[in-house]
C-alpha positions in Angstrom: 37.6 1.1 120.4 40.1 -0.8 122.4 39.6 -4.5 123.2 39.1 -5.8 126.8 42.2 -5.6 129.0 44.5 -8.4 130.0 46.2 -7.0 133.1 50.0 -6.6 133.1 50.6 -6.5 136.8 54.1 -5.1 136.7 54.8 -2.6 139.5 57.9 -1.2 141.2 59.2 -3.7 143.8 59.0 -1.1 146.7 55.2 -0.6 146.0 54.5 -4.2 146.9 54.5 -3.2 150.6 51.6 -0.8 149.9 49.3 -3.6 148.8 46.9 -4.5 151.6 46.0 -8.0 150.6 46.4 -11.3 152.3 48.0 -13.2 149.5 50.9 -15.0 151.2 52.2 -16.9 148.2 52.9 -13.9 146.1 56.6 -13.7 145.0 58.2 -10.9 143.2 61.5 -10.7 141.4 63.5 -7.5 141.7 65.1 -7.9 138.3 62.1 -8.8 136.1 59.5 -6.7 137.9 57.0 -9.6 137.5 54.8 -11.3 140.1 54.5 -15.0 140.4 51.7 -16.7 142.3 52.3 -20.0 143.9 48.7 -20.6 144.8 45.2 -20.6 143.2 43.2 -17.3 143.4 39.6 -16.8 142.8 38.5 -14.3 140.0 37.4 -11.9 142.7 40.9 -12.0 144.3 42.6 -11.4 141.0 40.3 -8.5 140.3 41.0 -7.0 143.7 44.7 -7.4 143.2 44.6 -5.8 139.8 42.7 -2.8 141.1 45.1 -2.3 144.0 48.1 -2.6 141.7 46.5 -0.1 139.3 45.7 2.4 142.1 49.3 2.1 143.4 50.7 2.6 139.9 49.4 6.1 139.5 51.5 8.2 141.9 52.2 11.9 141.9 55.0 12.8 139.4 54.7 9.7 137.3 54.1 9.8 133.6 52.2 7.4 131.4 54.5 6.1 128.6 51.7 5.6 126.1 47.9 6.2 125.7 47.2 2.5 126.1 48.6 2.6 129.6 46.0 5.3 130.4 43.2 3.2 128.9 44.3 0.1 130.8 44.6 1.9 134.1 41.1 3.5 133.8 39.5 0.3 132.5 40.8 -1.7 135.5 39.4 0.8 137.9 36.0 1.6 136.3 34.8 -1.2 134.0 32.9 -3.0 136.7 31.1 0.0 138.3 27.4 -0.3 138.2 26.8 3.4 138.1 28.5 6.1 135.9 31.6 7.6 137.4 33.2 10.8 136.0 36.9 11.1 136.8 39.9 13.3 135.9 43.6 12.8 135.8 45.2 16.2 136.6 48.6 16.7 134.9 51.3 19.3 135.0 52.8 21.0 131.9 55.2 18.1 131.5 52.4 15.5 131.5 53.3 14.3 135.0 50.5 13.2 137.2 49.4 15.6 139.9 46.5 13.4 141.1 43.5 11.4 139.9 40.1 12.1 141.3 36.5 10.9 141.0 34.4 14.0 140.7 30.9 12.8 140.0 28.8 9.6 140.4 25.5 9.0 138.8 23.0 6.3 137.9 23.2 3.3 135.5 23.0 5.5 132.5 24.0 9.1 133.4 25.9 11.3 135.8 25.4 15.0 136.5 28.6 16.8 135.7 29.1 20.5 136.3 31.7 22.5 134.4 32.0 25.0 137.3 33.2 22.2 139.7 35.6 20.9 137.0 37.2 24.3 136.6 37.4 24.8 140.4 39.2 21.4 140.8 41.6 22.1 138.0 42.5 25.4 139.6 42.8 23.8 143.0 45.3 21.2 141.7 47.1 23.8 139.5 46.8 21.5 136.5 48.0 22.5 133.1 46.4 19.5 131.3 43.7 16.9 132.1 42.5 13.6 130.9 38.8 13.1 131.6 37.0 9.8 131.8 33.7 8.2 132.5 32.5 4.7 132.4 29.5 3.1 130.7 27.9 0.5 132.9 26.2 -1.0 129.9 29.5 -2.5 128.9 29.7 -0.7 125.5 32.3 2.1 125.3 30.8 4.0 122.4 30.3 7.7 123.3 26.8 9.1 123.1 26.0 12.4 121.4 25.5 13.9 124.9 29.1 12.7 125.8 30.5 14.4 122.7 28.6 17.7 123.3 29.5 17.8 127.0 33.2 17.2 126.2 33.1 20.3 123.9 31.6 22.2 126.8 34.3 21.1 129.2 37.0 22.0 126.6 35.5 25.5 126.1 35.4 26.1 129.9 39.0 24.9 130.4 40.3 26.8 127.3 39.3 30.0 129.1 41.9 29.2 131.8 44.5 27.8 129.4 44.1 24.2 130.4 44.2 21.5 127.7 41.9 18.4 127.6 44.3 15.8 126.3 41.6 13.1 126.0 38.3 11.9 127.1 38.3 8.1 127.6 35.0 6.1 127.9 35.5 2.9 129.8 33.4 -0.2 129.7 33.7 -4.0 130.2 34.0 -4.5 126.4 36.9 -2.0 126.0 37.7 1.7 126.0 37.1 4.5 123.5 39.4 7.5 123.2 38.0 10.8 121.9 41.5 11.8 120.8 41.9 8.7 118.7 38.5 9.2 117.1 39.3 12.8 116.3 36.7 14.2 118.7 39.3 16.2 120.6 
């Protein structure tokens, strides 16, 4: 299990224009790729900014340099959701991002996920590999037996079309859990 995230808000300078926030005292250095705030922000504004920066960070063709970057990205986006959300990051054969998509939403403790829809989406995006993820609104990222069994079902379905599941990441406010790191994939 990975500990809660402290956001590193580094981002390419040219992506700053894509951020749709009204923070006028945000300064960026082209050389250090760091942001400096010259004003106080509420916790809600910081969270909004972190989410927008994370969303802009994952662009088509980009690669994550390490598994922790994937965990951090997913945790920023999904740790505060009050219902379960099942998502997939679609990758090409070189592990470059094709797209990231929310496929299913559920209730506070479950989401109905359909392997047929997953296979259809993988084929639609011509993905060679995927990273699947869902959140636990309870705040605890420990996978349930149902999570483990369903992951095996998804792996089996995608193996039939030669698509690898690289990881299943469970996201919660208290951290993240990687099936790959636990030896479950």
